[in-house]
TORROTI-335687 format. One record per residue (C-alpha): residue number from 0; residue in three letters; chain; x, y, z. Coordinates in nm, 2 decimals. Each point is the difference from the previous one (the first is absolute). Example, Ala and Ser with C-alpha at 12.3 -4.5 7.8 and 13.67 -1.06 7.14 Angstrom:
BEGIN
  nr rest kette     px     py     pz
   0  ALA     A   1.23  -0.45   0.78
   1  SER     A   0.14   0.34  -0.07
//
This chain:
BEGIN
  nr rest kette     px     py     pz
   0  UNK     A  -1.88  -1.72  -0.58
   1  UNK     A   0.09   0.29  -0.14
   2  UNK     A   0.25   0.23   0.13
   3  UNK     A  -0.25   0.29   0.04
   4  UNK     A  -0.19  -0.21   0.22
   5  UNK     A   0.30  -0.13   0.20
   6  UNK     A   0.09   0.37   0.07
   7  UNK     A  -0.38   0.04   0.09
   8  UNK     A  -0.06  -0.31   0.22
   9  UNK     A   0.37   0.09   0.19
  10  UNK     A  -0.12   0.36   0.10
  11  UNK     A  -0.40  -0.09   0.11
  12  UNK     A   0.15  -0.30   0.19
  13  UNK     A   0.21   0.20   0.23
  14  UNK     A  -0.22   0.34   0.01
  15  UNK     A  -0.26  -0.27   0.14
  16  UNK     A   0.24  -0.06   0.29
  17  UNK     A   0.05   0.36   0.08
  18  UNK     A   0.27   0.12  -0.22
  19  UNK     A  -0.04   0.33  -0.18
  20  UNK     A   0.10   0.03  -0.35
  21  UNK     A   0.26   0.22  -0.11
  22  UNK     A   0.15   0.10  -0.37
  23  UNK     A   0.28  -0.07  -0.11
  24  UNK     A   0.30   0.25   0.00
  25  UNK     A   0.23   0.12  -0.28
  26  UNK     A   0.26  -0.26  -0.12
  27  UNK     A   0.22   0.29   0.06
  28  UNK     A   0.10  -0.04   0.38
  29  UNK     A  -0.06   0.30   0.28
  30  UNK     A   0.16  -0.19   0.28
  31  UNK     A   0.26  -0.19  -0.10
  32  UNK     A   0.32   0.13  -0.18
  33  UNK     A   0.17  -0.36  -0.05
  34  UNK     A  -0.23  -0.08  -0.33
  35  UNK     A  -0.11   0.20  -0.30
  36  UNK     A  -0.33  -0.14   0.04
  37  UNK     A  -0.22  -0.20   0.25
  38  UNK     A   0.08  -0.35  -0.04
  39  UNK     A  -0.20  -0.15   0.30
  40  UNK     A  -0.34   0.10   0.17
  41  UNK     A   0.15   0.07   0.36
  42  UNK     A   0.23   0.32  -0.17
  43  UNK     A  -0.28   0.27   0.01
  44  UNK     A  -0.10  -0.11   0.28
  45  UNK     A   0.36   0.02   0.19
  46  UNK     A  -0.10   0.30   0.21
  47  UNK     A  -0.30  -0.17   0.15
  48  UNK     A   0.18  -0.35   0.06
  49  UNK     A   0.27   0.23   0.20
  50  UNK     A  -0.30   0.14   0.21
  51  UNK     A  -0.17   0.26  -0.16
  52  UNK     A  -0.37  -0.03  -0.01
  53  UNK     A  -0.19  -0.05  -0.30
  54  UNK     A  -0.27   0.25  -0.05
  55  UNK     A  -0.21  -0.32  -0.14
  56  UNK     A   0.02  -0.21   0.30
  57  UNK     A   0.21  -0.30   0.10
  58  UNK     A  -0.11  -0.25  -0.22
  59  UNK     A   0.06   0.08  -0.37
  60  UNK     A  -0.01  -0.19  -0.31
  61  UNK     A   0.07   0.13  -0.32
  62  UNK     A   0.16  -0.11  -0.38
  63  UNK     A   0.34   0.16  -0.03
  64  UNK     A   0.16   0.08  -0.35
  65  UNK     A   0.37  -0.13   0.00
  66  UNK     A   0.30  -0.01  -0.26
  67  UNK     A   0.30  -0.18   0.06
  68  UNK     A   0.28   0.02  -0.26
  69  UNK     A   0.23  -0.20   0.16
  70  UNK     A  -0.02  -0.28  -0.22
  71  UNK     A  -0.13   0.16  -0.33
  72  UNK     A   0.22  -0.22  -0.23
  73  UNK     A  -0.20  -0.29   0.13
  74  UNK     A  -0.35   0.12  -0.11
  75  UNK     A  -0.15  -0.21  -0.26
  76  UNK     A   0.02  -0.30   0.22
  77  UNK     A  -0.25  -0.17   0.22
  78  UNK     A   0.07   0.16   0.32
  79  UNK     A   0.13   0.43  -0.09
  80  UNK     A  -0.20   0.26  -0.03
  81  UNK     A   0.08   0.36   0.03
  82  UNK     A  -0.32   0.16   0.13
  83  UNK     A  -0.23  -0.22   0.23
  84  UNK     A  -0.30   0.12   0.23
  85  UNK     A   0.11  -0.16   0.39
  86  UNK     A  -0.35  -0.08   0.15
  87  UNK     A   0.10   0.06   0.39
  88  UNK     A  -0.24   0.03   0.34
  89  UNK     A   0.19   0.20   0.32
  90  UNK     A  -0.07  -0.03   0.36
  91  UNK     A   0.20   0.29   0.16
  92  UNK     A  -0.03  -0.07   0.34
  93  UNK     A  -0.28  -0.21  -0.03
  94  UNK     A  -0.05  -0.38  -0.05
  95  UNK     A   0.28  -0.18  -0.02
  96  UNK     A   0.12  -0.38  -0.09
  97  UNK     A  -0.30  -0.18   0.04
  98  UNK     A  -0.24   0.24  -0.17
  99  UNK     A   0.27   0.04  -0.30
 100  UNK     A   0.05  -0.38  -0.07
 101  UNK     A  -0.39  -0.07   0.03
 102  UNK     A  -0.14   0.25  -0.23
 103  UNK     A   0.27  -0.09  -0.21
 104  UNK     A  -0.08  -0.36  -0.04
 105  UNK     A  -0.34   0.07  -0.01
 106  UNK     A   0.00   0.26  -0.32
 107  UNK     A   0.26  -0.26  -0.18
 108  UNK     A  -0.26  -0.31   0.06
 109  UNK     A  -0.33   0.14   0.04
 110  UNK     A  -0.26  -0.06  -0.29
 111  UNK     A  -0.22   0.26   0.12
 112  UNK     A   0.17   0.31   0.09
 113  UNK     A   0.36  -0.09  -0.11
 114  UNK     A   0.20  -0.19  -0.31
 115  UNK     A  -0.12  -0.33   0.05
 116  UNK     A   0.35  -0.18   0.01
 117  UNK     A   0.02  -0.36   0.09
 118  UNK     A   0.17   0.00   0.37
 119  UNK     A   0.14  -0.32  -0.08
 120  UNK     A   0.27   0.15  -0.24
 121  UNK     A   0.09   0.28   0.22
 122  UNK     A   0.38  -0.03   0.20
 123  UNK     A   0.11   0.24   0.25
 124  UNK     A   0.31   0.14   0.09
 125  UNK     A   0.12   0.16   0.37
 126  UNK     A   0.26   0.21   0.16
 127  UNK     A   0.24  -0.26   0.10
 128  UNK     A   0.21   0.30   0.25
 129  UNK     A   0.32   0.15  -0.01
 130  UNK     A   0.20   0.13   0.26
 131  UNK     A  -0.19   0.26   0.10
 132  UNK     A  -0.34  -0.12  -0.05
 133  UNK     A  -0.16  -0.34   0.07
 134  UNK     A  -0.15  -0.26  -0.23
 135  UNK     A  -0.39   0.07  -0.04
 136  UNK     A  -0.13  -0.30   0.18
 137  UNK     A  -0.32   0.24   0.07
 138  UNK     A  -0.08  -0.02  -0.39
 139  UNK     A   0.06  -0.34  -0.03
 140  UNK     A  -0.27  -0.11   0.25
 141  UNK     A  -0.26   0.24  -0.15
 142  UNK     A   0.04  -0.18  -0.31
 143  UNK     A  -0.05  -0.31   0.13
 144  UNK     A  -0.33   0.15   0.19
 145  UNK     A  -0.08   0.02  -0.37
 146  UNK     A   0.02  -0.31  -0.10
 147  UNK     A   0.34   0.05  -0.18
 148  UNK     A   0.23  -0.32   0.04
 149  UNK     A   0.29   0.06   0.22
 150  UNK     A   0.18  -0.21  -0.27
 151  UNK     A  -0.07   0.25  -0.25
 152  UNK     A   0.14   0.31   0.23
 153  UNK     A   0.35   0.07  -0.05
 154  UNK     A   0.23   0.21   0.18
 155  UNK     A   0.26   0.24  -0.25
 156  UNK     A   0.27   0.24   0.08
 157  UNK     A  -0.01   0.38   0.00
 158  UNK     A   0.08   0.01  -0.35
 159  UNK     A  -0.33  -0.13  -0.08
 160  UNK     A  -0.22   0.08   0.26
 161  UNK     A   0.10   0.28   0.14
 162  UNK     A  -0.15   0.38  -0.17
 163  UNK     A   0.16   0.35   0.02
 164  UNK     A   0.00   0.30  -0.24
 165  UNK     A   0.36   0.06   0.05
 166  UNK     A   0.30  -0.03   0.24
 167  UNK     A  -0.19   0.31   0.24
 168  UNK     A  -0.39  -0.07  -0.02
 169  UNK     A  -0.27  -0.22   0.22
 170  UNK     A   0.10  -0.35  -0.05
 171  UNK     A  -0.19  -0.36   0.14
 172  UNK     A   0.00  -0.37  -0.08
 173  UNK     A  -0.27  -0.10  -0.26
 174  UNK     A  -0.19  -0.33  -0.07
 175  UNK     A  -0.04  -0.07  -0.38
 176  UNK     A  -0.28  -0.20  -0.18
 177  UNK     A   0.06  -0.21  -0.28
 178  UNK     A  -0.21  -0.18  -0.28
 179  UNK     A   0.09  -0.33  -0.16
 180  UNK     A  -0.05   0.08  -0.35
 181  UNK     A   0.06  -0.39  -0.14
 182  UNK     A  -0.34  -0.09   0.23
 183  UNK     A   0.21  -0.30   0.09
 184  UNK     A   0.29   0.04   0.21
 185  UNK     A  -0.16  -0.09   0.33
 186  UNK     A   0.18  -0.06   0.35
 187  UNK     A   0.37   0.09  -0.09
 188  UNK     A   0.31   0.07   0.20
 189  UNK     A   0.17   0.35   0.06
 190  UNK     A   0.25  -0.09  -0.26
 191  UNK     A  -0.24  -0.14  -0.23
 192  UNK     A  -0.20   0.33   0.04
 193  UNK     A   0.31   0.22  -0.05
 194  UNK     A   0.07  -0.19  -0.35
 195  UNK     A  -0.38   0.04  -0.12
 196  UNK     A   0.05   0.35   0.08
 197  UNK     A   0.28   0.02  -0.21
 198  UNK     A  -0.16  -0.13  -0.27
 199  UNK     A  -0.31   0.23   0.02
 200  UNK     A  -0.21  -0.33   0.11
 201  UNK     A  -0.11   0.19   0.31
 202  UNK     A  -0.03   0.40  -0.02
 203  UNK     A  -0.05   0.24   0.31
 204  UNK     A  -0.33   0.17  -0.02
 205  UNK     A  -0.05   0.16   0.32
 206  UNK     A   0.27   0.16   0.26
 207  UNK     A  -0.11   0.14   0.35
 208  UNK     A   0.29   0.16   0.16
 209  UNK     A  -0.02   0.12   0.40
 210  UNK     A   0.16   0.28   0.02
 211  UNK     A   0.14   0.09   0.37
 212  UNK     A   0.35   0.07  -0.06
 213  UNK     A   0.20   0.33  -0.11
 214  UNK     A   0.28  -0.06  -0.19
 215  UNK     A   0.31   0.18   0.01
 216  UNK     A   0.28  -0.09  -0.25
 217  UNK     A  -0.14  -0.31  -0.07
 218  UNK     A  -0.01  -0.09   0.32
 219  UNK     A  -0.31  -0.04   0.28
 220  UNK     A   0.04   0.32   0.22
 221  UNK     A  -0.33  -0.04   0.26
 222  UNK     A  -0.37  -0.03  -0.06
 223  UNK     A  -0.25   0.22  -0.18
 224  UNK     A  -0.23   0.24   0.22
 225  UNK     A  -0.28  -0.29  -0.19
 226  UNK     A  -0.02  -0.35  -0.07
 227  UNK     A  -0.09   0.09  -0.38
 228  UNK     A  -0.11  -0.27  -0.26
 229  UNK     A   0.09   0.03  -0.37
 230  UNK     A  -0.19  -0.23  -0.24
 231  UNK     A   0.09  -0.03  -0.35
 232  UNK     A  -0.08  -0.19  -0.34
 233  UNK     A   0.10   0.07  -0.34
 234  UNK     A  -0.35   0.07  -0.20
 235  UNK     A   0.17  -0.13  -0.31
 236  UNK     A   0.11  -0.34   0.13
 237  UNK     A  -0.25  -0.05   0.21
 238  UNK     A  -0.23   0.01  -0.35
 239  UNK     A   0.23  -0.21  -0.19
 240  UNK     A  -0.06  -0.26   0.32
 241  UNK     A  -0.39   0.07  -0.02
 242  UNK     A  -0.02  -0.06  -0.37
 243  UNK     A   0.22  -0.29  -0.01
 244  UNK     A   0.29   0.09  -0.17
 245  UNK     A   0.36  -0.02  -0.01
 246  UNK     A   0.06   0.37  -0.11
 247  UNK     A  -0.12   0.39   0.10
 248  UNK     A   0.02   0.03  -0.39
 249  UNK     A  -0.26  -0.29  -0.04
 250  UNK     A  -0.28   0.15   0.22
 251  UNK     A  -0.26   0.27  -0.10
 252  UNK     A   0.23   0.29   0.11
 253  UNK     A   0.24  -0.05  -0.30
 254  UNK     A  -0.17  -0.22  -0.25
 255  UNK     A  -0.22   0.26  -0.18
 256  UNK     A   0.34   0.20  -0.05
 257  UNK     A   0.20  -0.31  -0.13
 258  UNK     A  -0.27  -0.10  -0.27
 259  UNK     A   0.04   0.37  -0.12
 260  UNK     A   0.36  -0.05  -0.03
 261  UNK     A  -0.05  -0.36  -0.14
 262  UNK     A  -0.24   0.13  -0.23
 263  UNK     A   0.19   0.28  -0.16
 264  UNK     A   0.37  -0.20   0.02
 265  UNK     A   0.15  -0.08  -0.33
 266  UNK     A   0.27  -0.18   0.23
 267  UNK     A  -0.16  -0.09   0.30
 268  UNK     A   0.20  -0.10   0.33
 269  UNK     A  -0.18  -0.06   0.33
 270  UNK     A   0.25   0.17   0.21
 271  UNK     A   0.01   0.31  -0.18
 272  UNK     A  -0.36   0.04   0.00
 273  UNK     A   0.05  -0.07   0.36
 274  UNK     A   0.23   0.29   0.05
 275  UNK     A  -0.19   0.20  -0.21
 276  UNK     A  -0.33   0.00   0.21
 277  UNK     A   0.19   0.00   0.36
 278  UNK     A   0.22   0.30  -0.14
 279  UNK     A  -0.27   0.21  -0.12
 280  UNK     A  -0.27  -0.09   0.30
 281  UNK     A   0.29   0.12   0.22
 282  UNK     A   0.03   0.33  -0.20
 283  UNK     A  -0.34   0.06  -0.01
 284  UNK     A  -0.04  -0.01   0.37
 285  UNK     A   0.35   0.21   0.06
 286  UNK     A  -0.16   0.27  -0.24
 287  UNK     A  -0.31   0.03   0.19
 288  UNK     A   0.18   0.04   0.30
 289  UNK     A   0.21   0.31  -0.10
 290  UNK     A   0.29  -0.16  -0.14
 291  UNK     A   0.17   0.12  -0.34
 292  UNK     A   0.26  -0.14  -0.22
 293  UNK     A   0.31   0.11   0.03
 294  UNK     A   0.37  -0.08   0.09
 295  UNK     A   0.02   0.01   0.40
 296  UNK     A  -0.20  -0.24   0.26
 297  UNK     A  -0.37  -0.08  -0.04
 298  UNK     A   0.03   0.19  -0.32
 299  UNK     A   0.26  -0.21  -0.12
 300  UNK     A  -0.16  -0.30   0.07
 301  UNK     A  -0.31   0.09  -0.20
 302  UNK     A   0.21   0.09  -0.31
 303  UNK     A   0.18  -0.35   0.03
 304  UNK     A  -0.33  -0.22  -0.02
 305  UNK     A  -0.19   0.25  -0.25
 306  UNK     A   0.29  -0.06  -0.20
 307  UNK     A   0.09  -0.36   0.07
 308  UNK     A  -0.36  -0.09  -0.08
 309  UNK     A  -0.02   0.20  -0.34
 310  UNK     A   0.34  -0.17  -0.12
 311  UNK     A  -0.20  -0.32   0.06
 312  UNK     A  -0.28   0.13  -0.20
 313  UNK     A   0.20   0.11  -0.27
 314  UNK     A   0.17  -0.33  -0.03
 315  UNK     A  -0.33  -0.21   0.01
 316  UNK     A  -0.24   0.23  -0.14
 317  UNK     A   0.19   0.25  -0.27
 318  UNK     A  -0.15   0.31  -0.13
 319  UNK     A  -0.26  -0.03   0.27
 320  UNK     A  -0.12   0.23   0.28
 321  UNK     A  -0.18  -0.23   0.22
 322  UNK     A   0.13   0.10   0.30
 323  UNK     A  -0.26   0.28   0.04
 324  UNK     A  -0.29  -0.26   0.01
 325  UNK     A   0.17  -0.19   0.27
 326  UNK     A   0.04   0.33   0.18
 327  UNK     A  -0.34   0.05  -0.04
 328  UNK     A  -0.12  -0.40   0.06
 329  UNK     A   0.16   0.10   0.38
 330  UNK     A  -0.12   0.38   0.01
 331  UNK     A  -0.37  -0.15  -0.02
 332  UNK     A   0.07  -0.32   0.18
 333  UNK     A   0.11   0.19   0.33
 334  UNK     A  -0.20   0.31   0.03
 335  UNK     A  -0.30  -0.12   0.17
 336  UNK     A   0.29  -0.11   0.27
 337  UNK     A   0.24   0.25  -0.03
 338  UNK     A  -0.16   0.29  -0.09
 339  UNK     A   0.26   0.27  -0.03
 340  UNK     A   0.07  -0.11  -0.34
 341  UNK     A   0.00   0.27  -0.28
 342  UNK     A  -0.02  -0.18  -0.34
 343  UNK     A   0.12   0.33  -0.22
 344  UNK     A   0.30   0.05   0.23
 345  UNK     A   0.15  -0.36   0.02
 346  UNK     A  -0.06  -0.05  -0.38
 347  UNK     A   0.17   0.31  -0.10
 348  UNK     A   0.32  -0.06   0.24
 349  UNK     A   0.00  -0.33  -0.12
 350  UNK     A  -0.02   0.07  -0.39
 351  UNK     A   0.27   0.27   0.04
 352  UNK     A   0.24  -0.26   0.17
 353  UNK     A  -0.04  -0.23  -0.27
 354  UNK     A   0.05   0.22  -0.24
 355  UNK     A   0.29   0.09   0.17
 356  UNK     A   0.16  -0.33   0.02
 357  UNK     A  -0.10  -0.08  -0.38
 358  UNK     A   0.25   0.31  -0.08
 359  UNK     A   0.24  -0.15   0.22
 360  UNK     A  -0.03  -0.29  -0.19
 361  UNK     A   0.03   0.16  -0.34
 362  UNK     A   0.31   0.22   0.12
 363  UNK     A   0.17  -0.35   0.20
 364  UNK     A  -0.03  -0.18  -0.33
 365  UNK     A   0.22   0.28  -0.18
 366  UNK     A   0.26  -0.05   0.24
 367  UNK     A  -0.02  -0.37   0.00
 368  UNK     A   0.11   0.05  -0.37
 369  UNK     A   0.28   0.19   0.08
 370  UNK     A   0.10  -0.29   0.24
 371  UNK     A  -0.03   0.21   0.30
 372  UNK     A   0.07  -0.23   0.33
 373  UNK     A  -0.32  -0.21   0.13
 374  UNK     A   0.07   0.15   0.36
 375  UNK     A  -0.01   0.38  -0.17
 376  UNK     A  -0.33  -0.09  -0.18
 377  UNK     A  -0.15  -0.12   0.30
 378  UNK     A   0.11   0.28   0.24
 379  UNK     A   0.04   0.31  -0.21
 380  UNK     A  -0.25  -0.12  -0.23
 381  UNK     A  -0.27  -0.19   0.17
 382  UNK     A   0.05  -0.25  -0.27
 383  UNK     A  -0.12  -0.33   0.14
 384  UNK     A   0.24  -0.30   0.01
 385  UNK     A  -0.23  -0.24  -0.14
 386  UNK     A  -0.07   0.24  -0.29
 387  UNK     A   0.39  -0.01  -0.07
 388  UNK     A   0.02  -0.36   0.01
 389  UNK     A  -0.25  -0.05  -0.25
 390  UNK     A   0.14   0.28  -0.23
 391  UNK     A   0.32  -0.18   0.02
 392  UNK     A  -0.12  -0.33  -0.07
 393  UNK     A  -0.17   0.14  -0.36
 394  UNK     A   0.31   0.16  -0.05
 395  UNK     A   0.24  -0.30   0.08
 396  UNK     A   0.20   0.19   0.25
 397  UNK     A   0.10  -0.15   0.38
 398  UNK     A  -0.08   0.18   0.29
 399  UNK     A   0.22  -0.07   0.33
 400  UNK     A  -0.24  -0.01   0.25
 401  UNK     A   0.22  -0.11   0.28
 402  UNK     A   0.17   0.35  -0.07
 403  UNK     A  -0.33   0.19   0.03
 404  UNK     A  -0.10  -0.19   0.27
 405  UNK     A   0.31   0.14   0.19
 406  UNK     A  -0.03   0.35  -0.09
 407  UNK     A  -0.40  -0.01   0.09
 408  UNK     A   0.09  -0.14   0.35
 409  UNK     A   0.30   0.31   0.06
 410  UNK     A  -0.26   0.24  -0.14
 411  UNK     A  -0.25  -0.14   0.25
 412  UNK     A   0.25   0.01   0.31
 413  UNK     A   0.11   0.38  -0.10
 414  UNK     A  -0.40   0.12  -0.05
 415  UNK     A  -0.07  -0.17   0.34
 416  UNK     A   0.27   0.17   0.16
 417  UNK     A  -0.08   0.31  -0.13
 418  UNK     A  -0.34  -0.01   0.15
 419  UNK     A   0.07  -0.15   0.31
 420  UNK     A  -0.05   0.35   0.18
 421  UNK     A  -0.32   0.07  -0.22
 422  UNK     A  -0.31   0.06   0.20
 423  UNK     A  -0.28  -0.19  -0.07
 424  UNK     A  -0.40   0.03   0.15
 425  UNK     A  -0.10   0.06   0.31
 426  UNK     A   0.17   0.01   0.33
 427  UNK     A   0.31  -0.17   0.10
 428  UNK     A  -0.08  -0.05   0.36
 429  UNK     A  -0.20   0.13   0.29
 430  UNK     A   0.32   0.18   0.20
 431  UNK     A  -0.02   0.34   0.17
 432  UNK     A   0.13   0.15  -0.34
 433  UNK     A  -0.18  -0.17  -0.26
 434  UNK     A  -0.29   0.11   0.19
 435  UNK     A   0.06   0.36   0.05
 436  UNK     A   0.12   0.01  -0.39
 437  UNK     A  -0.36  -0.17  -0.08
 438  UNK     A  -0.17   0.31   0.14
 439  UNK     A   0.25   0.23  -0.16
 440  UNK     A  -0.10  -0.17  -0.33
 441  UNK     A  -0.39   0.11   0.08
 442  UNK     A   0.09   0.35   0.05
 443  UNK     A   0.24   0.03  -0.31
 444  UNK     A  -0.30  -0.13  -0.21
 445  UNK     A  -0.23   0.23   0.15
 446  UNK     A   0.26   0.30  -0.05
 447  UNK     A   0.10  -0.10  -0.39
 448  UNK     A  -0.42   0.05  -0.01
 449  UNK     A   0.02   0.34   0.13
 450  UNK     A   0.29   0.13  -0.15
 451  UNK     A   0.03  -0.17  -0.34
 452  UNK     A  -0.36  -0.15  -0.10
 453  UNK     A  -0.30  -0.11   0.19
 454  UNK     A  -0.01  -0.26  -0.31
 455  UNK     A   0.30  -0.17   0.11
 456  UNK     A  -0.05  -0.36   0.10
 457  UNK     A   0.22  -0.26   0.14
 458  UNK     A   0.14  -0.28  -0.21
 459  UNK     A   0.21  -0.22   0.21
 460  UNK     A   0.22   0.04   0.34
 461  UNK     A   0.25  -0.13   0.20
 462  UNK     A   0.13   0.08   0.34
 463  UNK     A   0.29  -0.15   0.21
 464  UNK     A   0.17   0.12   0.30
 465  UNK     A   0.22   0.23  -0.22
 466  UNK     A  -0.17   0.20  -0.24
 467  UNK     A  -0.36   0.01  -0.16
 468  UNK     A  -0.11  -0.03  -0.36
 469  UNK     A  -0.31   0.06  -0.18
 470  UNK     A  -0.11   0.02  -0.38
 471  UNK     A  -0.25   0.20  -0.10
 472  UNK     A  -0.21   0.14  -0.33
 473  UNK     A   0.15   0.34  -0.08
 474  UNK     A   0.06   0.17  -0.38
 475  UNK     A   0.28   0.20   0.07
 476  UNK     A   0.34  -0.04   0.18
 477  UNK     A  -0.01   0.19   0.35
 478  UNK     A   0.19   0.32  -0.01
 479  UNK     A   0.25   0.09   0.28
 480  UNK     A  -0.25   0.26   0.17
 481  UNK     A  -0.30  -0.28  -0.04
 482  UNK     A   0.23  -0.24   0.19
 483  UNK     A   0.06   0.24   0.29
 484  UNK     A  -0.32   0.11   0.04
 485  UNK     A  -0.08  -0.34   0.02
 486  UNK     A   0.23  -0.10   0.27
 487  UNK     A  -0.07   0.32   0.20
 488  UNK     A  -0.38  -0.09  -0.01
 489  UNK     A   0.09  -0.35   0.13
 490  UNK     A   0.19   0.17   0.31
 491  UNK     A  -0.24   0.29   0.06
 492  UNK     A  -0.23  -0.29   0.05
 493  UNK     A   0.22  -0.21   0.21
 494  UNK     A   0.06   0.31   0.22
 495  UNK     A  -0.34   0.08   0.06
 496  UNK     A  -0.04  -0.36   0.21
 497  UNK     A  -0.26  -0.12  -0.19
 498  UNK     A  -0.18  -0.31   0.14
 499  UNK     A  -0.02  -0.34  -0.22
 500  UNK     A  -0.31  -0.18   0.06
 501  UNK     A  -0.12  -0.34  -0.13
 502  UNK     A  -0.37  -0.06  -0.06
 503  UNK     A  -0.18  -0.27  -0.14
 504  UNK     A  -0.33   0.09  -0.21
 505  UNK     A  -0.20  -0.14  -0.29
 506  UNK     A   0.12   0.02  -0.31
 507  UNK     A  -0.25   0.24  -0.16
 508  UNK     A   0.09   0.24   0.29
 509  UNK     A   0.33   0.01  -0.09
 510  UNK     A  -0.03   0.06  -0.35
 511  UNK     A  -0.21   0.29   0.08
 512  UNK     A   0.28   0.15   0.22
 513  UNK     A   0.21   0.00  -0.32
 514  UNK     A   0.20  -0.26   0.18
 515  UNK     A   0.37  -0.06  -0.19
 516  UNK     A  -0.03  -0.41  -0.12
 517  UNK     A   0.24  -0.22  -0.18
 518  UNK     A  -0.08   0.02  -0.38
 519  UNK     A  -0.17  -0.34  -0.14
 520  UNK     A  -0.08  -0.17   0.33
 521  UNK     A  -0.35  -0.08   0.10
 522  UNK     A  -0.07   0.09   0.36
 523  UNK     A  -0.23  -0.21   0.25
 524  UNK     A  -0.32   0.14   0.18
 525  UNK     A   0.17   0.15   0.25
 526  UNK     A   0.37   0.16   0.03
 527  UNK     A   0.28   0.15   0.15
 528  UNK     A   0.08   0.36  -0.04
 529  UNK     A   0.29   0.19   0.16
 530  UNK     A  -0.10   0.36   0.01
 531  UNK     A   0.28   0.30   0.12
 532  UNK     A  -0.17   0.28   0.16
 533  UNK     A   0.06   0.29   0.17
 534  UNK     A  -0.11   0.12   0.38
 535  UNK     A  -0.34   0.15  -0.18
 536  UNK     A  -0.08  -0.33  -0.14
 537  UNK     A   0.09   0.14  -0.39
 538  UNK     A   0.14  -0.31  -0.21
 539  UNK     A   0.30   0.04  -0.15
 540  UNK     A   0.05  -0.35  -0.16
 541  UNK     A  -0.22  -0.30  -0.02
 542  UNK     A   0.08  -0.34  -0.15
 543  UNK     A  -0.11  -0.37  -0.04
 544  UNK     A   0.28  -0.13   0.20
 545  UNK     A   0.08  -0.32   0.27
 546  UNK     A   0.25   0.18   0.17
 547  UNK     A   0.18   0.01   0.21
 548  UNK     A   0.08   0.35   0.07
 549  UNK     A   0.09   0.30   0.28
 550  UNK     A  -0.19   0.13   0.24
 551  UNK     A   0.10   0.40  -0.08
 552  UNK     A   0.21   0.12  -0.27
 553  UNK     A   0.24   0.16   0.29
 554  UNK     A   0.16  -0.35   0.00
 555  UNK     A   0.11   0.05  -0.37
 556  UNK     A   0.30   0.23   0.03
 557  UNK     A   0.08   0.18  -0.33
 558  UNK     A  -0.09  -0.13  -0.36
 559  UNK     A   0.23   0.03  -0.30
 560  UNK     A  -0.08  -0.04  -0.37
 561  UNK     A   0.31  -0.19  -0.10
 562  UNK     A  -0.09  -0.10  -0.38
 563  UNK     A  -0.23   0.10  -0.26
 564  UNK     A  -0.02  -0.21  -0.31
 565  UNK     A  -0.16  -0.12  -0.28
 566  UNK     A  -0.13  -0.38   0.00
 567  UNK     A  -0.23  -0.01  -0.32
 568  UNK     A  -0.20   0.21  -0.19
 569  UNK     A  -0.19   0.18   0.19
 570  UNK     A   0.14  -0.15   0.34
 571  UNK     A   0.20   0.19   0.22
 572  UNK     A   0.21  -0.13   0.35
 573  UNK     A   0.13   0.18   0.28
 574  UNK     A   0.22  -0.16   0.25
 575  UNK     A   0.02   0.16   0.33
 576  UNK     A   0.10  -0.01   0.38
 577  UNK     A  -0.02   0.10   0.34
 578  UNK     A   0.29   0.15   0.21
//
């Protein structure tokens, strides 16, 4: 069974059971400032797990695009990817443990509607309890009722079977499904199971999280308004299991690319080929969601992915520009699933960055010949340490790697300190001050369009209880007069005591009304739109948004533009606050 069929079967299975299929959100988070990217299916749904009503109902299913970069250096082994697709079905205050577990089991084992996996090769873990939450005996009984022997059900600690998106987020215990890749383990003790997991003889293929608690400062701080279910399964891992492979890179998702690289290589290396395939797939999706290579935040990650892939290609395939062919393969493969792909734009951005990096390598080689410190080569000239080592070997030079790594650790510490106070995308929390600034953010965008140019579009945002930030497309630095006029416009609207109204409506209707939408996002058929209107019903602002907001602008106080600056070519940034 190929990956496309697995994806299709998953969506159809849960659609048949009353779930509404919703599109994937952008890789760039809108509601979670703790990460640069969406790293789990639950992140875009955070407002709804916290109690907001979802326009598509209480039963949802989707496949969410995700990126994780924590283990970037490990990419290329059998278990690490940068970009992945997370299959998830959701209950927002509807069904709970019994249906969630039953359907998970049914999809995994059903030959007619699901994946047809052998139930005799399944192992189950459940939450073993903590000081705040009791052990999950209910899930054990449900699994037993489905025919899973109790001897194959293991209690695990909160380290393994407790899930949250951070210290301040919805949270809850989980039950996980593991599959025996060897096919011969049979009944094993918990100690033997944990050793088999460590040795990758059994792998986790599904996770059901029962989101019933709110977490503050990493500790349980009460219950959520609803009992929710968040289930997840990585498409790539599921595909490997279904196809009987030990690695993602041996499945139909990656083998065509690995073969292209192998065919063109003069010095083939399997791990390097895997890195190229992973990084260029990730880059394709990042660019399609509006990220451009840069020196900060998401742009820096994209730049690093492209340059690492280009460097590996230069080593494997000298004098070849096969990267464009790989990019095109991913565009063609995923365009039917994620229709926001723009082939020309993705190609252009990749080729531009590739050319820049090849020039960087050229300049770095000149500095290498001068005897420049490898640390300076890496941090100032962007010259990879791998290439420095290769050149040093050719020239008979010795590189002090311990000194290099020591300097890099210090450099990273300084970088982390400098970026600790940086804003990332979305709402930091849902407290009163943040909610007020969220509403002011809507007014600010409308003000920029009214005063500066109607063509202005939002490119990113962050809101916390101290200030807001908006990134927007604009071809010039705002003048002092423009900034004052925008600020005055916003404050005038605040003084008019405008109503903030939430409406759910068909996507086509919202589009006809010209509601502002997030770049690169595919929306469901029914959407949530927030309007700011005067007493006569005239619309001042209209945006696709999950909330929350104040009821009336009179609650906001006085708005102030604190800073306006450039972010990238054609993108400006405003930071503002409420007094």
